[in-house]
Phi, psi and omega in degrees: 000141180238162180306145189216060181234154178213141181259155178224098181063235181260008180285156179299159176301134182234135178302129178295328176299315179297324177297317178299312183294315180295324177296314178298317181299319180292316184287331183258355182068034183287144184238329188242126190237138174236133174234122178255116184094072187272322181051249184280350179079014183299324176275312186305314185290344180263351179287131184250086178221157188298319180230129182234135177232126179243140181230126179198137180297331182213100177288141181252039175200170181282102183290336181294337180279350183247322185294143175202198185295335182244002178235116186237133181238126185244114182274066180213161175297153183297325178300318179292322178301311182292327183280329190238338189245314186298137175265189186276353182295137183280159174261150177270321177222136176231133175251115184257109183217046182273214180301133189274054174230150188303315183299318183290317180293331176294315178295319180297320179294312183291324175295323178292318178300327179291345179236051183229169173240174177299348181248011178287139179243138178237134178243118183255126183274159169063039183270359177226102178294147185278338178200179183298329180288320180299334182274359179291145184287340181249122185299311181301317179295321180300314182291320181294315181295322178296317180296318180295334179274001179095004179273172180229166176097158182244024181298133177213123179242350181063204180255035176300332183305335182295336181296329179295320179289325176297314178300313182301316187270331191236357178237073185294347179269003179246135171253164184196160169217141178261117185278122181232163172112330180204140182071188182283135177301132181218152179249122179268128187234137178210163179283146180212163180243152173058038174281144178233102180233132175272124181304144177274313180251321182055034180208119178298322180296317180297320178295318182296335182263006181300147177246175176300324178296318178300321178299316180297325181286342184230036184298336180297337178295335179298334183051064184291149180202165174279170175305309183300317182295313183296314182293321179295316179297317180298311182293325177296319181291327185262003178077026178271173176290150178269140178271152175297146179292153176080015180295319181262116179229000000 
């Protein structure tokens, strides 16, 4: 995960992720929000929706200062939340930012889909690693290897990028765009009809074994777009209101 803030004039720093989510909520009339991987709550506390649910094994802030009748925080792994706590009510928007490994993000996505409607939107964090070290499955090893090679920084995205290829090859009812250019790269996912995509790998095993080099060879699968482009396409597909161009700068 990398820093994800943007300023607007003299207003306080605001998470760009929260701006994306709040814009989608306004345009789609979304009411119920799920965030997997809350950590410090920098995004969660800025989301403006009627009902908010946060899930994280270890919150790094005082949850009692945030929780209320419409804001619920569960200090458990997401697998346990879906198996023991979550009810059948669907979410309107879900932000998936849990453990940065392919298997976990796959479970988080499919569990969320099981509690979705045709107008549910999912935003997946950390889908584009910044370098070969960032794509390593173990955070400590990624940072150590980068340092030993003379690099700096603690960026770590794991192999979350593989979820984009899984969606592309095995979820033909989902459309998506990977938002690049500002803030942390994230993939916006929504339901769509009559999509025609030719699988790239057509093999779960091949996707699970992908490397950073494989990602570079198939970057077009990411379907990169700006904030405005991705949100406009999503809202058009789901029948939401259109936002004015140039909202995200």
